[in-house]
C-alpha positions in Angstrom: 2.9 6.7 -44.5 5.2 4.8 -46.9 8.0 4.9 -44.2 5.6 3.4 -41.6 4.6 0.6 -44.0 8.2 -0.2 -44.9 9.2 -0.2 -41.2 6.3 -2.5 -40.2 7.0 -5.0 -43.0 10.8 -5.0 -42.2 9.9 -6.1 -38.6 8.4 -9.3 -39.8 10.9 -10.2 -42.5 13.0 -11.5 -39.6 10.5 -12.5 -36.9 13.2 -14.0 -34.6 15.2 -10.7 -34.5 12.0 -8.7 -33.8 10.8 -11.0 -31.1 14.2 -11.0 -29.4 14.4 -7.2 -29.4 10.8 -6.7 -28.3 11.3 -9.3 -25.5 14.2 -7.5 -24.2 12.1 -4.4 -23.8 9.2 -6.4 -22.4 11.3 -8.1 -19.6 12.8 -4.7 -18.7 9.4 -3.1 -18.5 8.0 -6.1 -16.5 10.8 -5.9 -13.9 10.6 -2.1 -13.4 6.8 -1.8 -13.4 6.3 -4.8 -11.1 8.8 -3.5 -8.6 7.3 0.0 -8.4 3.7 -1.3 -8.3 4.5 -3.5 -5.4 6.5 -0.7 -3.6 4.0 2.1 -4.0 1.0 -0.2 -3.3 2.6 -1.2 0.0 2.9 2.5 0.9 -0.8 3.0 0.2 -1.6 0.0 2.4 0.6 1.4 5.1 -1.1 4.8 5.0 -4.6 3.2 5.0 -3.8 1.0 8.0 -1.8 3.5 10.0 -3.7 6.7 9.1 -7.0 6.0 7.3 -8.2 3.3 9.7 -7.8 5.5 12.9 -6.7 9.1 12.8 -8.5 10.0 9.6 -6.8 11.4 6.5 -7.7 14.9 7.8 -8.6 15.8 11.3 -10.2 18.8 13.0 -9.5 19.5 16.6 -9.2 22.3 19.1 -6.2 24.6 18.6 -3.3 23.2 20.7 -4.8 19.7 21.1 -2.2 18.1 18.9 0.7 19.3 21.1 -1.2 18.4 24.3 -3.6 15.6 23.7 -5.8 15.7 26.9 -9.5 15.9 27.5 -9.1 19.4 28.8 -8.4 20.4 25.1 -11.7 18.9 23.9 -14.5 20.9 22.4 -18.3 20.9 22.2 -19.6 18.8 19.4 -21.1 21.2 16.8 -23.6 19.7 14.4 -23.3 22.7 12.1 -19.5 22.2 11.9 -20.0 18.6 10.9 -22.6 19.5 8.3 -20.3 22.2 6.9 -17.4 19.8 6.5 -19.6 17.0 5.0 -20.6 19.5 2.4 -17.1 19.9 1.1 -16.6 18.1 -2.2 -14.3 15.1 -1.8 -15.2 14.4 1.9 -16.7 10.9 2.3 -17.5 11.1 5.9 -16.9 12.9 9.2 -16.5 10.9 12.4 -16.7 12.5 15.9 -14.2 11.0 18.3 -13.4 11.3 22.1 -9.9 9.9 22.8 -8.4 9.3 26.2 -6.2 6.9 28.0 -7.0 4.4 30.7 -5.7 1.4 32.6 -7.6 -1.8 31.6 -7.7 -4.8 33.9 -9.2 -8.2 34.1 -8.1 -10.5 37.0 -4.3 -10.4 37.3 -3.8 -8.9 33.9 -3.7 -5.1 33.2 -2.5 -2.9 30.4 -2.7 0.8 29.6 -4.9 1.4 26.6 -6.2 4.2 24.4 -10.0 4.5 24.7 -11.7 5.7 21.5 -15.2 6.8 21.8 -17.0 7.0 18.4 -20.5 7.1 17.0 -21.1 3.8 15.2 -23.9 5.3 13.0 -21.6 8.1 11.8 -18.4 6.3 11.6 -16.8 6.3 8.1 -13.2 5.5 9.0 -13.2 2.4 11.2 -15.9 0.6 9.1 -17.1 -1.5 12.0 -20.2 -3.6 11.6 -23.1 -1.7 13.1 -24.4 -4.8 14.8 -21.2 -5.4 16.8 -22.4 -3.4 19.8 -24.9 -5.0 22.0 -28.2 -3.1 22.3 -28.9 -4.9 25.6 -28.0 -2.9 28.7 -27.3 -4.9 31.9 -30.3 -4.5 34.2 -29.7 -1.7 36.7 -27.0 0.1 34.8 -29.0 2.3 32.4 -25.9 3.4 30.6 -26.1 4.4 26.9 -24.4 2.1 24.4 -22.9 -0.3 27.0 -20.0 -2.4 25.7 -16.6 -2.2 24.1 -14.7 -3.6 21.1 -11.1 -4.6 21.7 -8.4 -5.9 19.4 -7.7 -9.6 19.3 -4.1 -9.2 20.7 -5.5 -7.2 23.7 -8.1 -9.9 24.2 -5.4 -12.6 24.3 -3.3 -10.6 26.7 -6.2 -9.9 29.1 -7.6 -13.4 28.5 -11.1 -12.2 27.9 -13.9 -13.2 25.4 -17.3 -12.0 24.3 -19.4 -11.4 27.4 -16.5 -10.9 29.8 -16.1 -7.6 31.6 -13.1 -5.3 31.8 -12.3 -2.7 34.5 -11.1 0.7 33.4 -9.5 3.3 35.6 -8.7 6.7 34.1 -8.9 10.5 34.4 -11.8 12.4 33.0 -12.5 15.9 32.0 -11.0 18.5 34.3 -9.3 15.8 36.4 -12.4 13.9 37.4 -12.1 10.2 38.2 -13.2 7.9 35.4 -13.7 4.3 36.6 -15.9 1.9 34.5 -16.8 -1.7 34.2 -17.6 -2.6 30.6 -18.6 -5.9 28.9 -16.8 -7.0 25.8 -19.3 -7.0 23.0 -16.8 -7.4 20.1 -13.3 -8.7 19.4 -11.8 -7.5 16.1 -8.6 -8.4 14.4 -7.3 -5.0 13.3 -4.8 -4.6 10.5 -2.9 -2.0 12.5 -0.9 -3.9 15.1 -0.7 -1.0 17.5 -4.5 -0.7 17.5 -4.8 -4.4 17.8 -3.0 -4.6 21.1 -3.6 -1.3 22.8 -6.9 0.3 21.8 -10.5 0.0 23.1 -13.4 1.2 21.0 -16.4 2.5 22.9 -19.7 4.0 22.1 -19.3 7.8 22.0 -22.1 8.5 24.4 -20.7 5.9 26.8 -17.2 7.4 26.7 -18.6 10.9 27.3 -20.5 9.6 30.3 -17.5 7.8 31.8 -15.1 10.7 31.3 -17.6 13.3 32.4 -17.3 15.1 29.1 -21.0 15.5 28.1 -21.4 16.5 24.4 -17.6 17.0 24.1 -15.2 15.4 21.5 -11.5 15.6 21.0 -11.5 15.5 17.2 -13.4 15.0 13.9 -11.8 12.3 11.8 -12.4 13.0 8.1 -12.4 10.3 5.5 -11.8 11.4 1.9 -12.3 9.9 -1.6 -9.3 7.9 -2.9 -8.4 10.2 -5.8 -8.7 13.5 -4.0 -5.7 15.8 -3.6 -5.0 15.8 0.1 -3.4 19.3 0.2 -6.1 21.0 -1.8 -8.9 19.3 0.3 -7.2 20.3 3.5 -7.1 24.0 2.4 -10.7 23.7 1.3 -11.8 22.6 4.7 -9.7 25.2 6.4 -11.5 27.9 4.5 -14.8 26.6 5.9 -13.9 26.5 9.6 -12.8 29.1 12.2 -9.1 28.6 12.3 -8.8 30.8 15.4 -10.6 28.1 17.4 -10.0 24.9 15.4 -7.0 23.3 13.8 -7.2 21.4 10.5 -4.4 18.9 9.9 -3.9 16.2 7.3 -2.0 13.0 8.0 1.2 14.3 6.5 1.2 17.1 9.0 0.2 14.9 11.9 2.6 12.1 11.2 5.8 13.6 9.6 7.8 10.5 10.8 5.6 8.3 8.6 6.1 10.7 5.6 9.9 10.5 6.2 9.8 6.7 6.4 8.0 6.5 3.1 10.3 9.1 1.4 13.4 7.3 2.7 12.2 3.9 1.5 10.9 5.3 -1.8 14.4 6.9 -2.4 15.9 3.4 -2.1 13.3 2.1 -4.5 14.1 4.9 -7.0 17.8 4.1 -6.7 17.1 0.4 -7.3 15.0 1.4 -10.4 17.9 3.5 -11.6 20.3 0.6 -11.3 17.8 -1.6 -13.1 17.5 1.0 -15.9 21.3 1.0 -16.2 21.4 -2.8 -16.5 18.5 -2.6 -19.0 20.3 0.0 -21.0 23.4 -2.2 -21.5 21.2 -5.2 -22.4 19.3 -3.2 -25.0 22.5 -1.7 -26.3 23.9 -5.2 -26.8 20.7 -6.1 -28.7 20.9 -3.1 -31.0 24.6 -3.6 -31.6 23.8 -7.2 -32.7 20.9 -5.9 -34.8 23.0 -3.3 -36.6 25.8 -5.9 -37.3 23.3 -8.3 -38.8 21.8 -5.7 -41.1 25.0 -3.9 -42.1 25.1 -5.7 -45.5 21.4 -4.9 -46.0 21.9 -1.2 -45.2 24.9 -1.1 -47.6 22.9 -2.7 -50.4 20.0 -0.2 -50.0 22.4 2.8 -50.0 24.2 1.4 -53.1 20.8 1.0 -54.9 20.1 4.7 -54.4 18.2 5.0 -51.1 19.2 8.1 -49.3 20.8 7.7 -45.9 18.2 10.0 -44.3 15.3 7.9 -45.6 17.0 4.7 -44.3 17.6 6.3 -40.9 13.9 7.3 -40.7 12.8 3.7 -41.5 15.3 2.2 -39.0 14.2 4.6 -36.3 10.5 3.7 -36.9 11.4 0.0 -36.7 13.0 0.6 -33.3 9.9 2.6 -32.2 7.6 -0.3 -33.2 9.7 -2.9 -31.4 9.9 -0.7 -28.2 6.2 -0.1 -28.4 5.4 -3.8 -28.7 7.6 -4.6 -25.7 6.1 -1.7 -23.6 2.5 -2.6 -24.4 3.2 -6.3 -23.7 4.7 -5.2 -20.3 1.6 -3.2 -19.4 -0.8 -5.9 -20.5 1.0 -8.6 -18.5 1.6 -6.6 -15.4 -1.9 -5.2 -15.1 -3.8 -8.4 -14.2 -0.9 -9.4 -11.9 -1.1 -6.0 -10.2 -4.9 -6.3 -9.8 -4.6 -9.8 -8.3 -2.0 -8.7 -5.7 -4.0 -5.6 -4.9 -7.0 -7.7 -3.9 -4.8 -10.5 -2.4 -1.8 -8.9 -0.7 1.3 -10.9 -0.1 1.3 -11.9 3.6 4.8 -11.8 5.2 5.9 -14.3 7.8 8.8 -14.8 10.1 11.2 -12.0 10.9 9.9 -9.8 8.1 6.4 -10.0 9.7 7.8 -9.2 13.1 9.8 -6.2 11.7 6.7 -4.8 10.0 4.6 -5.2 13.1 7.2 -3.6 15.3 6.9 -0.5 13.1 3.1 -0.5 13.5 2.4 -1.7 10.0 0.4 -4.6 8.6 2.7 -7.4 7.6 1.6 -7.5 4.0 2.7 -6.2 0.6 0.1 -5.0 -1.7 0.3 -4.0 -5.4 -0.8 -0.6 -6.6 -3.4 -0.3 -9.5 -2.5 3.3 -10.3 -2.3 3.5 -14.1 0.4 6.2 -13.8 3.0 3.6 -12.7 2.9 1.4 -15.9 2.4 4.4 -18.2 5.2 6.5 -16.8 7.7 3.7 -16.8 6.6 2.4 -20.2 7.1 5.9 -21.6 10.5 6.1 -19.9 11.5 2.7 -21.3 10.2 3.7 -24.8 12.4 6.9 -24.7 15.4 4.9 -23.4 15.0 2.3 -26.2 14.7 5.0 -28.9 17.8 6.7 -27.4 19.8 3.5 -27.6 18.5 2.8 -31.1 20.5 5.9 -32.2 23.5 3.6 -32.3 22.0 2.0 -35.5 21.5 5.5 -37.0 25.1 6.4 -36.3 26.1 3.1 -38.1 24.0 4.0 -41.1 25.4 7.6 -41.3 29.0 6.3 -41.3 28.4 3.2 -43.5 30.5 2.7 -46.6 28.3 0.7 -49.0 31.1 -1.2 -50.8 32.7 -2.4 -47.6 29.3 -3.2 -46.0 28.2 -5.3 -49.1 31.5 -7.3 -48.9 31.1 -8.0 -45.2 
Protein backbone atom coordinates (compact mmCIF):
# COMPACT_ATOMS: atom_id res chain seq x y z
CA UNK A 1 0.00 0.00 0.00
CA UNK A 2 2.89 2.33 0.78
CA UNK A 3 4.37 1.72 -2.67
CA UNK A 4 1.03 2.56 -4.32
CA UNK A 5 0.80 5.83 -2.39
CA UNK A 6 4.38 6.80 -3.22
CA UNK A 7 3.86 5.98 -6.91
CA UNK A 8 0.63 8.00 -7.12
CA UNK A 9 2.18 11.03 -5.39
CA UNK A 10 5.26 10.86 -7.61
CA UNK A 11 3.02 11.18 -10.68
CA UNK A 12 1.76 14.60 -9.66
CA UNK A 13 5.06 16.03 -8.46
CA UNK A 14 5.73 16.68 -12.13
CA UNK A 15 2.31 17.04 -13.76
CA UNK A 16 3.69 17.97 -17.17
CA UNK A 17 5.78 14.80 -17.41
CA UNK A 18 2.82 12.65 -16.33
CA UNK A 19 0.43 14.30 -18.77
CA UNK A 20 2.89 13.92 -21.67
CA UNK A 21 3.39 10.19 -20.97
CA UNK A 22 -0.32 9.48 -20.40
CA UNK A 23 -1.17 11.47 -23.55
CA UNK A 24 1.20 9.34 -25.60
CA UNK A 25 -0.65 6.24 -24.40
CA UNK A 26 -4.03 7.92 -25.00
CA UNK A 27 -3.34 8.93 -28.60
CA UNK A 28 -1.98 5.46 -29.35
CA UNK A 29 -5.09 3.83 -27.88
CA UNK A 30 -7.40 6.30 -29.63
CA UNK A 31 -5.85 5.53 -33.04
CA UNK A 32 -5.92 1.72 -32.68
CA UNK A 33 -9.38 1.47 -31.09
CA UNK A 34 -10.98 3.89 -33.57
CA UNK A 35 -9.52 2.04 -36.55
CA UNK A 36 -10.66 -1.40 -35.40
CA UNK A 37 -14.12 -0.19 -34.29
CA UNK A 38 -14.73 1.32 -37.71
CA UNK A 39 -13.39 -1.73 -39.55
CA UNK A 40 -15.27 -4.38 -37.56
CA UNK A 41 -18.43 -2.28 -37.51
CA UNK A 42 -18.33 -2.07 -41.31
CA UNK A 43 -18.09 -5.89 -41.45
CA UNK A 44 -21.18 -6.17 -39.23
CA UNK A 45 -23.05 -3.73 -41.48
CA UNK A 46 -21.97 -5.73 -44.53
CA UNK A 47 -23.23 -9.00 -43.03
CA UNK A 48 -26.54 -7.43 -41.99
CA UNK A 49 -27.14 -5.94 -45.43
CA UNK A 50 -25.94 -8.84 -47.55
CA UNK A 51 -27.04 -11.72 -45.33
CA UNK A 52 -29.37 -10.67 -42.56
CA UNK A 53 -31.68 -8.63 -44.76
CA UNK A 54 -32.37 -11.38 -47.29
CA UNK A 55 -31.05 -14.93 -46.95
CA UNK A 56 -31.26 -15.04 -43.17
CA UNK A 57 -28.41 -15.80 -40.80
CA UNK A 58 -29.47 -19.46 -40.86
CA UNK A 59 -31.54 -21.16 -43.53
CA UNK A 60 -33.43 -24.44 -43.74
CA UNK A 61 -34.12 -25.87 -47.18
CA UNK A 62 -34.59 -29.21 -48.88
CA UNK A 63 -31.44 -31.31 -49.22
CA UNK A 64 -29.78 -30.46 -52.53
CA UNK A 65 -31.54 -27.11 -52.98
CA UNK A 66 -28.44 -24.99 -52.40
CA UNK A 67 -26.60 -26.74 -55.27
CA UNK A 68 -29.62 -26.50 -57.62
CA UNK A 69 -31.90 -23.64 -56.62
CA UNK A 70 -35.08 -24.45 -58.54
CA UNK A 71 -38.73 -24.73 -57.57
CA UNK A 72 -38.53 -28.48 -58.17
CA UNK A 73 -36.38 -28.63 -55.01
CA UNK A 74 -39.01 -26.87 -52.91
CA UNK A 75 -40.86 -28.59 -50.05
CA UNK A 76 -44.25 -28.54 -48.36
CA UNK A 77 -44.52 -25.84 -45.70
CA UNK A 78 -44.68 -27.62 -42.35
CA UNK A 79 -46.13 -25.58 -39.47
CA UNK A 80 -44.78 -28.05 -36.92
CA UNK A 81 -41.25 -27.54 -38.32
CA UNK A 82 -41.61 -23.76 -38.02
CA UNK A 83 -42.86 -24.05 -34.43
CA UNK A 84 -39.99 -26.38 -33.55
CA UNK A 85 -37.38 -23.96 -34.89
CA UNK A 86 -39.06 -20.95 -33.25
CA UNK A 87 -38.76 -22.79 -29.93
CA UNK A 88 -34.96 -22.93 -30.14
CA UNK A 89 -33.36 -20.45 -27.75
CA UNK A 90 -31.74 -17.57 -29.65
CA UNK A 91 -34.07 -17.69 -32.67
CA UNK A 92 -35.85 -14.36 -33.15
CA UNK A 93 -38.07 -15.34 -36.07
CA UNK A 94 -38.64 -17.85 -38.87
CA UNK A 95 -39.70 -16.57 -42.29
CA UNK A 96 -41.03 -18.96 -45.00
CA UNK A 97 -39.86 -18.03 -48.50
CA UNK A 98 -40.60 -19.07 -52.07
CA UNK A 99 -37.79 -17.89 -54.38
CA UNK A 100 -37.72 -18.08 -58.16
CA UNK A 101 -36.66 -16.10 -61.22
CA UNK A 102 -38.73 -14.27 -63.78
CA UNK A 103 -38.51 -11.72 -66.57
CA UNK A 104 -40.11 -8.43 -65.53
CA UNK A 105 -41.33 -6.00 -68.15
CA UNK A 106 -43.12 -2.68 -68.47
CA UNK A 107 -43.46 -1.12 -71.89
CA UNK A 108 -40.14 -1.31 -73.73
CA UNK A 109 -38.12 -1.99 -70.56
CA UNK A 110 -37.43 -5.49 -69.23
CA UNK A 111 -35.04 -7.04 -66.74
CA UNK A 112 -34.58 -10.52 -65.21
CA UNK A 113 -35.39 -10.44 -61.50
CA UNK A 114 -35.51 -12.73 -58.52
CA UNK A 115 -39.03 -13.04 -57.15
CA UNK A 116 -39.22 -13.49 -53.39
CA UNK A 117 -42.52 -14.67 -51.98
CA UNK A 118 -42.83 -14.05 -48.24
CA UNK A 119 -45.47 -13.85 -45.55
CA UNK A 120 -45.59 -10.25 -44.33
CA UNK A 121 -47.19 -11.30 -41.01
CA UNK A 122 -44.37 -13.73 -40.20
CA UNK A 123 -41.46 -11.88 -41.76
CA UNK A 124 -38.66 -11.13 -39.30
CA UNK A 125 -35.75 -10.55 -41.67
CA UNK A 126 -36.88 -7.99 -44.25
CA UNK A 127 -38.76 -5.84 -41.66
CA UNK A 128 -41.19 -4.39 -44.19
CA UNK A 129 -44.04 -2.24 -42.98
CA UNK A 130 -47.13 -4.49 -42.79
CA UNK A 131 -49.22 -1.79 -44.45
CA UNK A 132 -47.08 -1.68 -47.56
CA UNK A 133 -49.19 -4.27 -49.40
CA UNK A 134 -52.54 -3.17 -50.70
CA UNK A 135 -55.47 -5.12 -49.27
CA UNK A 136 -57.59 -4.09 -52.23
CA UNK A 137 -57.77 -6.67 -54.99
CA UNK A 138 -58.57 -5.47 -58.53
CA UNK A 139 -62.15 -6.35 -59.37
CA UNK A 140 -62.42 -9.62 -61.27
CA UNK A 141 -58.98 -10.93 -60.27
CA UNK A 142 -59.70 -12.56 -56.91
CA UNK A 143 -56.01 -13.28 -56.30
CA UNK A 144 -54.66 -13.44 -52.74
CA UNK A 145 -52.38 -10.60 -51.65
CA UNK A 146 -52.22 -8.88 -55.06
CA UNK A 147 -49.27 -6.47 -55.43
CA UNK A 148 -45.47 -6.37 -55.34
CA UNK A 149 -42.71 -4.36 -53.67
CA UNK A 150 -39.73 -3.48 -55.83
CA UNK A 151 -36.41 -1.77 -55.21
CA UNK A 152 -36.05 1.88 -56.11
CA UNK A 153 -33.35 1.19 -58.74
CA UNK A 154 -35.56 -1.41 -60.44
CA UNK A 155 -38.44 1.08 -60.38
CA UNK A 156 -36.22 3.71 -62.03
CA UNK A 157 -35.09 1.24 -64.70
CA UNK A 158 -38.62 0.07 -65.55
CA UNK A 159 -39.92 3.63 -65.14
CA UNK A 160 -42.84 2.59 -62.92
CA UNK A 161 -44.44 4.07 -59.83
CA UNK A 162 -47.03 3.14 -57.24
CA UNK A 163 -50.15 1.84 -59.00
CA UNK A 164 -48.39 0.91 -62.27
CA UNK A 165 -48.41 -2.74 -63.34
CA UNK A 166 -45.51 -5.03 -64.25
CA UNK A 167 -45.67 -8.13 -66.45
CA UNK A 168 -43.82 -11.23 -65.21
CA UNK A 169 -42.96 -14.28 -67.33
CA UNK A 170 -41.31 -17.24 -65.64
CA UNK A 171 -41.32 -20.99 -65.11
CA UNK A 172 -43.28 -22.52 -62.27
CA UNK A 173 -43.23 -25.79 -60.35
CA UNK A 174 -42.53 -28.83 -62.57
CA UNK A 175 -42.03 -26.65 -65.63
CA UNK A 176 -45.45 -24.98 -65.68
CA UNK A 177 -45.80 -21.55 -67.26
CA UNK A 178 -45.87 -18.69 -64.73
CA UNK A 179 -47.13 -15.45 -66.34
CA UNK A 180 -48.51 -12.66 -64.14
CA UNK A 181 -49.58 -9.03 -64.19
CA UNK A 182 -49.00 -7.36 -60.84
CA UNK A 183 -49.50 -3.78 -59.62
CA UNK A 184 -46.70 -2.01 -57.76
CA UNK A 185 -47.90 -1.42 -54.21
CA UNK A 186 -44.56 -0.46 -52.70
CA UNK A 187 -41.17 0.97 -53.72
CA UNK A 188 -38.41 0.51 -51.16
CA UNK A 189 -34.86 1.83 -51.09
CA UNK A 190 -33.02 -1.29 -49.98
CA UNK A 191 -29.58 -1.07 -48.37
CA UNK A 192 -28.35 -4.05 -50.40
CA UNK A 193 -27.70 -2.70 -53.94
CA UNK A 194 -28.20 -6.12 -55.56
CA UNK A 195 -31.66 -6.44 -54.02
CA UNK A 196 -32.44 -2.84 -54.87
CA UNK A 197 -32.02 -3.34 -58.60
CA UNK A 198 -32.97 -6.95 -59.22
CA UNK A 199 -35.47 -8.28 -56.66
CA UNK A 200 -39.26 -8.27 -56.46
CA UNK A 201 -41.02 -9.03 -53.17
CA UNK A 202 -44.43 -10.65 -53.43
CA UNK A 203 -46.99 -12.01 -51.01
CA UNK A 204 -46.23 -15.70 -50.35
CA UNK A 205 -49.72 -16.92 -51.25
CA UNK A 206 -49.60 -14.88 -54.47
CA UNK A 207 -46.22 -16.30 -55.50
CA UNK A 208 -47.43 -19.85 -54.75
CA UNK A 209 -50.45 -19.21 -56.96
CA UNK A 210 -48.40 -17.80 -59.85
CA UNK A 211 -45.74 -20.52 -59.77
CA UNK A 212 -48.27 -23.36 -59.27
CA UNK A 213 -46.53 -24.30 -56.03
CA UNK A 214 -49.46 -24.48 -53.59
CA UNK A 215 -48.35 -24.70 -49.95
CA UNK A 216 -44.71 -25.08 -51.05
CA UNK A 217 -41.66 -23.02 -50.05
CA UNK A 218 -38.00 -23.08 -51.02
CA UNK A 219 -36.53 -22.10 -47.65
CA UNK A 220 -37.06 -20.97 -44.08
CA UNK A 221 -34.98 -17.86 -43.36
CA UNK A 222 -34.06 -17.68 -39.67
CA UNK A 223 -33.28 -14.46 -37.84
CA UNK A 224 -31.18 -14.75 -34.66
CA UNK A 225 -30.42 -12.56 -31.66
CA UNK A 226 -27.36 -10.30 -32.12
CA UNK A 227 -25.21 -11.88 -29.41
CA UNK A 228 -25.91 -15.52 -30.26
CA UNK A 229 -23.09 -17.84 -31.31
CA UNK A 230 -23.85 -18.67 -34.96
CA UNK A 231 -22.15 -22.10 -34.99
CA UNK A 232 -23.72 -23.31 -31.76
CA UNK A 233 -27.19 -22.14 -32.80
CA UNK A 234 -26.83 -23.85 -36.20
CA UNK A 235 -25.99 -27.13 -34.46
CA UNK A 236 -28.90 -26.67 -32.05
CA UNK A 237 -31.32 -26.28 -34.98
CA UNK A 238 -29.80 -29.25 -36.82
CA UNK A 239 -30.49 -31.43 -33.79
CA UNK A 240 -34.19 -30.46 -33.99
CA UNK A 241 -34.84 -31.24 -37.69
CA UNK A 242 -34.61 -34.32 -39.89
CA UNK A 243 -31.27 -33.79 -41.64
CA UNK A 244 -31.98 -36.65 -44.07
CA UNK A 245 -34.69 -34.45 -45.63
CA UNK A 246 -33.66 -30.89 -44.74
CA UNK A 247 -30.37 -29.04 -44.88
CA UNK A 248 -29.50 -26.43 -42.23
CA UNK A 249 -26.86 -23.89 -43.29
CA UNK A 250 -25.65 -20.65 -41.72
CA UNK A 251 -24.52 -17.67 -43.75
CA UNK A 252 -20.84 -18.60 -43.44
CA UNK A 253 -21.57 -21.93 -45.12
CA UNK A 254 -23.86 -20.41 -47.75
CA UNK A 255 -21.55 -17.52 -48.61
CA UNK A 256 -17.90 -18.61 -48.22
CA UNK A 257 -16.81 -15.88 -50.65
CA UNK A 258 -18.15 -13.23 -48.25
CA UNK A 259 -16.29 -14.88 -45.35
CA UNK A 260 -13.07 -14.87 -47.40
CA UNK A 261 -13.58 -11.21 -48.33
CA UNK A 262 -13.97 -10.27 -44.66
CA UNK A 263 -10.98 -12.39 -43.61
CA UNK A 264 -8.75 -10.90 -46.31
CA UNK A 265 -9.74 -7.35 -45.43
CA UNK A 266 -9.45 -8.05 -41.70
CA UNK A 267 -5.93 -9.43 -42.22
CA UNK A 268 -5.00 -6.11 -43.82
CA UNK A 269 -6.51 -4.30 -40.84
CA UNK A 270 -4.56 -6.45 -38.39
CA UNK A 271 -1.37 -5.73 -40.36
CA UNK A 272 -2.09 -2.00 -40.20
CA UNK A 273 -2.75 -2.30 -36.45
CA UNK A 274 0.58 -4.14 -36.09
CA UNK A 275 2.41 -1.37 -37.94
CA UNK A 276 0.64 1.18 -35.76
CA UNK A 277 1.71 -0.71 -32.63
CA UNK A 278 5.33 -0.64 -33.83
CA UNK A 279 5.16 3.12 -34.37
CA UNK A 280 3.50 3.49 -30.97
CA UNK A 281 6.21 1.37 -29.35
CA UNK A 282 9.00 3.63 -30.60
CA UNK A 283 7.06 6.71 -29.55
CA UNK A 284 6.53 5.34 -26.05
CA UNK A 285 10.13 4.16 -25.86
CA UNK A 286 11.30 7.70 -26.62
CA UNK A 287 8.98 9.01 -23.90
CA UNK A 288 10.32 6.59 -21.29
CA UNK A 289 13.93 7.25 -22.30
CA UNK A 290 13.29 10.96 -21.71
CA UNK A 291 11.57 10.17 -18.40
CA UNK A 292 14.48 8.01 -17.18
CA UNK A 293 17.05 10.64 -18.21
CA UNK A 294 15.16 13.39 -16.37
CA UNK A 295 14.90 11.33 -13.17
CA UNK A 296 18.41 9.84 -13.15
CA UNK A 297 19.62 12.28 -10.51
CA UNK A 298 16.50 11.65 -8.40
CA UNK A 299 17.03 7.89 -8.61
CA UNK A 300 20.69 8.25 -7.66
CA UNK A 301 19.86 10.40 -4.64
CA UNK A 302 17.21 7.93 -3.37
CA UNK A 303 19.63 5.01 -3.68
CA UNK A 304 22.35 7.06 -1.98
CA UNK A 305 20.00 7.80 0.93
CA UNK A 306 19.48 4.08 1.48
CA UNK A 307 16.46 3.12 -0.61
CA UNK A 308 16.88 -0.33 -2.03
CA UNK A 309 16.99 -0.68 -5.79
CA UNK A 310 14.22 -3.30 -5.71
CA UNK A 311 11.91 -0.93 -3.85
CA UNK A 312 12.70 1.90 -6.26
CA UNK A 313 12.03 -0.40 -9.24
CA UNK A 314 8.64 -1.41 -7.78
CA UNK A 315 7.64 2.23 -7.32
CA UNK A 316 8.82 3.16 -10.85
CA UNK A 317 6.92 0.21 -12.33
CA UNK A 318 3.75 1.28 -10.49
CA UNK A 319 4.16 4.81 -11.80
CA UNK A 320 4.36 3.46 -15.35
CA UNK A 321 1.28 1.33 -14.67
CA UNK A 322 -0.73 4.32 -13.45
CA UNK A 323 0.27 6.44 -16.45
CA UNK A 324 -0.58 3.63 -18.86
CA UNK A 325 -3.90 3.05 -17.08
CA UNK A 326 -4.80 6.75 -17.22
CA UNK A 327 -4.06 6.88 -20.96
CA UNK A 328 -5.96 3.63 -21.69
CA UNK A 329 -9.03 4.64 -19.69
CA UNK A 330 -9.05 8.05 -21.38
CA UNK A 331 -8.89 6.33 -24.79
CA UNK A 332 -11.90 4.12 -23.91
CA UNK A 333 -13.90 7.05 -22.51
CA UNK A 334 -13.27 9.26 -25.56
CA UNK A 335 -13.75 6.59 -28.25
CA UNK A 336 -16.97 5.17 -26.77
CA UNK A 337 -19.33 8.11 -27.53
CA UNK A 338 -17.69 8.58 -30.93
CA UNK A 339 -18.22 4.88 -31.68
CA UNK A 340 -21.87 5.03 -30.56
CA UNK A 341 -22.49 8.10 -32.74
CA UNK A 342 -21.04 6.54 -35.89
CA UNK A 343 -22.86 3.30 -35.11
CA UNK A 344 -26.18 5.16 -35.22
CA UNK A 345 -25.06 7.54 -38.01
CA UNK A 346 -22.83 5.55 -40.44
CA UNK A 347 -20.41 7.46 -42.64
CA UNK A 348 -21.91 7.55 -46.15
CA UNK A 349 -19.36 7.09 -48.91
CA UNK A 350 -19.54 9.01 -52.17
CA UNK A 351 -17.86 9.02 -55.58
CA UNK A 352 -15.67 6.11 -56.65
CA UNK A 353 -15.63 4.60 -53.17
CA UNK A 354 -19.44 4.39 -53.26
CA UNK A 355 -19.40 2.82 -56.74
CA UNK A 356 -16.80 0.24 -55.68
CA UNK A 357 -18.81 -0.77 -52.61
CA UNK A 358 -22.04 -1.05 -54.59
CA UNK A 359 -20.36 -3.12 -57.30
CA UNK A 360 -19.48 -5.65 -54.60
CA UNK A 361 -23.11 -5.73 -53.47
CA UNK A 362 -22.50 -3.78 -50.25
CA UNK A 363 -24.02 -0.67 -48.78
CA UNK A 364 -21.79 2.36 -49.41
CA UNK A 365 -21.39 3.19 -45.74
CA UNK A 366 -18.93 2.71 -42.89
CA UNK A 367 -20.35 1.98 -39.47
CA UNK A 368 -18.63 1.82 -36.11
CA UNK A 369 -18.89 -1.23 -33.87
CA UNK A 370 -20.05 -0.82 -30.26
CA UNK A 371 -18.66 -4.17 -29.16
CA UNK A 372 -16.96 -3.61 -25.79
CA UNK A 373 -14.35 -6.28 -26.55
CA UNK A 374 -12.62 -4.00 -29.08
CA UNK A 375 -11.61 -1.16 -26.70
CA UNK A 376 -11.00 -3.55 -23.82
CA UNK A 377 -8.73 -5.92 -25.78
CA UNK A 378 -6.69 -3.14 -27.38
CA UNK A 379 -6.47 -1.19 -24.11
CA UNK A 380 -5.14 -4.27 -22.35
CA UNK A 381 -2.68 -4.80 -25.21
CA UNK A 382 -1.55 -1.20 -24.99
CA UNK A 383 -1.26 -1.45 -21.22
CA UNK A 384 0.94 -4.53 -21.54
CA UNK A 385 3.04 -2.89 -24.26
CA UNK A 386 3.54 0.23 -22.13
CA UNK A 387 4.59 -1.79 -19.09
CA UNK A 388 6.98 -3.80 -21.25
CA UNK A 389 8.60 -0.61 -22.57
CA UNK A 390 8.75 0.84 -19.05
CA UNK A 391 11.22 -1.94 -18.20
CA UNK A 392 13.83 0.35 -19.79
CA UNK A 393 13.56 2.54 -16.70
CA UNK A 394 13.96 -0.49 -14.44
CA UNK A 395 17.13 -1.48 -16.31
CA UNK A 396 18.46 2.06 -15.82
CA UNK A 397 17.77 1.82 -12.08
CA UNK A 398 19.45 -1.59 -11.79
CA UNK A 399 22.64 -0.32 -13.46
CA UNK A 400 22.65 3.14 -11.89
CA UNK A 401 25.76 4.37 -10.03
CA UNK A 402 24.50 6.78 -7.35
CA UNK A 403 27.57 9.09 -7.26
CA UNK A 404 27.71 9.48 -11.04
CA UNK A 405 23.90 10.00 -11.22
CA UNK A 406 23.91 12.72 -8.53
CA UNK A 407 26.68 14.61 -10.35
CA UNK A 408 24.80 14.50 -13.68
